[in-house]
N, C-alpha and C positions, 0 to 999 in steps of 0.2 A: 506492498499499499505505501502509494507518495506521499510525503509530509504534506501539513496544512500549509499553506501560504497567507499572512499577515497580512493585514489593512497597511504596508508599508509601500513608499510609493518607486518600487524597483522599475530599472526598465525591464520591457517587455523581454529581452532575449536573457536579463536575469533570471525573472520569474519562471521562463521554461527550463531551464538549466536546472532549477530549485525545484520543480516539481519531477522531473526527471531521474532525478539523485535519490541513491537507494540506500540508506545507511545500512540498510544490512547487509548489500553486498561489498561496505567499504569494511565493512565487521569481518566478512569472510576473509577478507581479501588482509586481512591482520593476524590472521590464523595464528597463537603461538608468541605474540610480542607482549601479552599480560602478564605475564608475571615479575613482579619487581624482583632484583638482586639484589640482595642487603650487602654482599660486598662491596657493587659499585656507590651504594650509596653513604657506606662507610668511610669509604677509600676517598672518595669525593669530596663528603663536607670534610674530614678530617684534612685533608690536602690542605681545602680551602682554608681552616682554621688556623693553623700553623701557620699560612704566609699571612693571615690577618693580624695575628697576634704577635708576629717578629716584623711585618713592615711598620706596625704601628707603634712599637717599642721603636724601631729604628730613627722615628722621626726625631728625639728629643736628643740623639748622642750627633744625628747630622745636622741636625739646625732646622726648624720649622719651615724657614722662608728659603731656604738655600736649594740651589736645584736639586741635589741629592733627596734634600729633606721633601720637597714638593713631590718627587715622583715617589716618596716611597710612603707618601699620604694617599698619594693615587691608586699606588699599590694595592693600601689597607681599604681604600673606599670598595675597589671592585670584588675585593677577597672577600669583603663583611658581604656585598651586597647577594655574593653567591649564597653565602650563609643563612643568610634571611631568607632567601629562596626558598630552601627548603623546608620552610614551613607550610606551603603550599602543597607539596609531597605528604608531606604528613598528614595534613587535613583530608585531603583527597585517601589515604590509604592508612587511616582511623584504626577503623575496623580489622586489619589484619594484625595476627598477632606476631606475627615476624617483627613489626614496626615499632613495637612497646620499647624495645631496649631503646632503637631508635629515636625514639620521639622523646623517650626521657634524657637519654645524651645529648641531643640538641640543646633541649630544655635546660639541660644543668650548665652547659661549656656556654650555648651563645644565648639563647631565649632570655632566660633571667638577666644575665649579663649585661644585655642590650635593653633590657626592660620591655620585653615583647615575647613575653610567655607562651605556651602553644595556646592558651586556652581563649587567647585574642583574635582566634582567627575559628574559632568553631562554626561564626556566621557561613562561613565561605560555602555549604554545601548548597545554601538556596541561589548563591551565582550560578547554581548548574541544573536547579530544579525547572522542572519546564512549566511548573505553573508561577513561579516567583522571579526567572529572571528577567530582568529589565525592568520590573514591577519597582513600587514602593517598598516593596518587603527584600529589595537586592540591596544589601549594603553599599556592595561595588559598582551600583551603575547608577545613572544620570544621562537622562536623554540629551546629550550636552550637542549632538550634531541642530537637535530642536531648540538652543537655547543661546545666550547672547556669547560672542568671543570672551567677553569678560571672564564667563564661566570656567571656559577651561584656563583660562591666564594665572587665576587664582588660585588653579591645582598645580599650578607649577610655584606659585610664590607661598601658599600657605606651610606647604612642608618645613621650611626658613625655622620655622618657631616649635616645630615639635619634638626637639633636642627638650623642649619644655614639658611636655607632655606626660612622659614617664614620671621624673620627678615630683609632679604633681599628681598624676594617678594614683602613686605605688606611697611617694611619700608625704601626702597629708592628707589626701581624700580615705585612702583605705583605710587608715589606724582608725578613722573617724566613724566611717561603716562600721565596724567593728560595735560599735558603739548604740549608734542610732540609725533603727532600722529605714525612717526615710532615704539616708544617704545611702544607706545600702540602694537600695532601689535606683534611684538617682546613679551612682557607678556602675551597677551593671548594665541596666537600660543605654547609658549615654557615653562611657568610658570606658568599656570593657571589649569593644568589637573595630578591627580595622576597616573602616568604611572610606569612602570619597562621599555619601550622600548623610548627611547630616541630618535629616529629617528621621532617619535610620535607628530604631530605638530596639536593640539588644533585646535578649530572653537572660530570666533570673536562671543561675545554674537548678539544675535537675537533685535532688538528695543524696544522689549519687555521685553528684559531682561539685557538693560545698567543702568537701572536705580539701579535695584535690584543687580548685578553687583559691582556698584559703592559703594551702602549704606556699602554691606560687606566688601569691599574693606576697607574704610574710617572707617568703626567701627576694623576694623584688625589694621588700622596704629593707630587710637584713641588709644588701649588697648595696642600698643607697647610703644608708649609717655607715657600714663599712667604710665607703667611699671616703666619705665627709670627713672619717674619723683620721683617717691617714694623712686624708692634704691638713688634718687641722694641726697634727700632731708633728708636720713636716717629714712626713714619711714617703709621702708624696706628692709630687709637685702639682699647685693649682693647675698649670698650664695644660697637665695631660686632662683636667675637666674640659678646659676649653677645648683643646684635642677632641675630644669624643663629642662634643658637642656639634662642632663643625664638620665630622666623620658625617652624624647620623644625620645632620641637614642635607650634606652633600648628598648622601645614599638617597633620604627620602625624598629628594628633588630628584635624581635620575629614576629613582623606580615612577614618580609620576609621571614623568615624561613615558615611560612604560608604557604606566596604565591609561594615557592618552593615544596613543599607540595602539593597545592591544585589541580595541573595539572600535567600528564606527559608531555607534552610537543614535542610531539611526531608530532606537525604539519609540513608542508612542504610551510608554507603559502599562501595554496590555501583552499577553502571555505571546511567548513564542517557540514554538517546535525548537526541535533538534538542528533542519535544516536552518530555520530562521537564525537560531545563535551562530549556527557555525556561519552563514553570511554576512552576520553583525559581529563577527569577529574577523581578528586579522592575521594572516602567517607570513614571518620576513626571511625567506629562504635562503636569501642572497647574505653574501659578506659574512659565513658561519661564523669565524671565528671574533669578529666585529660585534655581531649581534648578540653575541653569548656575554659580553662582559656588558651591555643596555639590558636585555633581557634573558639571563642566565638559566640553568635549569632547563629546559626548554621551553621557556617563555618565549622564545620567539615564534615559537611554531604554536601558535595562542589557538587559531581557527582546528587544528588538528585538536587542540587538548579539548575544548568545547565539541567537539564531533565525537572525541571519544576519550573521557574522562578517565575512564580506566584504565588508560596505558600509563606504564612507567615513564618518566624523561627520558631514562637512558636507551630505549626506543622508538621517540617519535622521530629521528633522521632515519631508521631502515623503514619507519610506518609511511613518511612523508616520500619516501622514494617510490617505493611499492604504490600508490598510492596516484602517484602522479605517471607512474610506468604503466600501470595498468587500467588508469579510468581516462576517458576520450579529453581530448586538449580542451574541449568548450563545456567539460564537468563544470557542476557549481563549487568543487574543489578545489579547483583550480583559480577558482575569480576570486578567492580571497586573499590571494597574494597581494603584496606590497614592495615595492621596491626597497624600502629601508625608513628606518624612522621617520627623516624627516619629512619624507612623501606623505606617511600615515599622517603627520602633525598637520603639514599643509592643508591635504585633504577633507579634514577633521573642521580647519578653521574656514573653507571653503564652503563646506554644508553649513554652518555656520551662520556665516557671512549671507549664504543664499537665501536661507530662511530670514536672515534680519532683513533684508532687502524687499521678501515678500509679505513682510509684516504677519508672518504665520509661529513667529518665537511662542516656547509655551510660557506661562505665565514665570516671572522671577521666582528661580529654584537654584539660583546660586550657591555654590558651597559655603558661603558668607552668610546666606539667608538669614540663619536661624543659629549663628554664632552667640545671640546674646543668649537663647536659653537650652542652646548643646556647645559642649567642648570638643570639638574633633578627635577621635583616637591618633 
């Protein structure tokens, strides 16, 4: 059965390609590629982690503003970004027992020190739900192509203040929430989800999650306290805190650019089928090594991911090559390709300006529209 086609004004040839596309056929072509190999995950993550730690440390001896120091800082940025991207894989495979140790290891070594523990990404499943993708219940989506260009620009600017979020969320609001139920509800609904839609409200932890979430929060609070103690006693230079803030902000800006390029954001806040989700998402198959820097751990083939969310990242390239080889040249899957990051950003800007000229922009839902009511994660 062909997938339903939504009321998005696709060109007629794209609509036909979508009707002709078979998710079942694509799934058959990828037989044997759906089993994650944990040795790959551990090797990739630990190597990236070591590079991140060493390069972050090296900035001090090399001098933060020397050419070598700047280079070390940039290496730490991309290594940290790659480590961070594994939270996406953890969210997709959290039901697999083989991922339990990896989830814990990632959280202890990276998630908690970066103040982004794994429970903050529990909302990601909604981004792949056929009923919720692109709607107001999708934390990671805004109809940006139908909004003012200023909305997209703000998503590149707001991350500059994100280094303040973790200390505020875990160092200030968390301990208060342990004693004030009303603050606890606010904390989980508004400050416990990685999101771009500030109107999105997260859920409270289930009974079986309460202890785990509390322990992760307490660990983040203890980490903040430890860092401040080391800085106050002179054991650690305060410059390292500023370096961490600069690192976090830079990673956040790069990730925001990746997010803007990951989708076309043509949704009208209605349900989308799997094929519609794929067509609203973008693959960046060219310049593979460069793309792995700004869209690591397979995120550069994002349309493939939305087509087959159960595919482990280390098989993305093989899966993409199979689909390109076996599917016709005019397949809907091939129509998701973009030449690169700047091409995708330019296309989003053109779509937004086109709606602005036509006077068909959606009512204001810019990322800062509700900042007085909610704080971005």
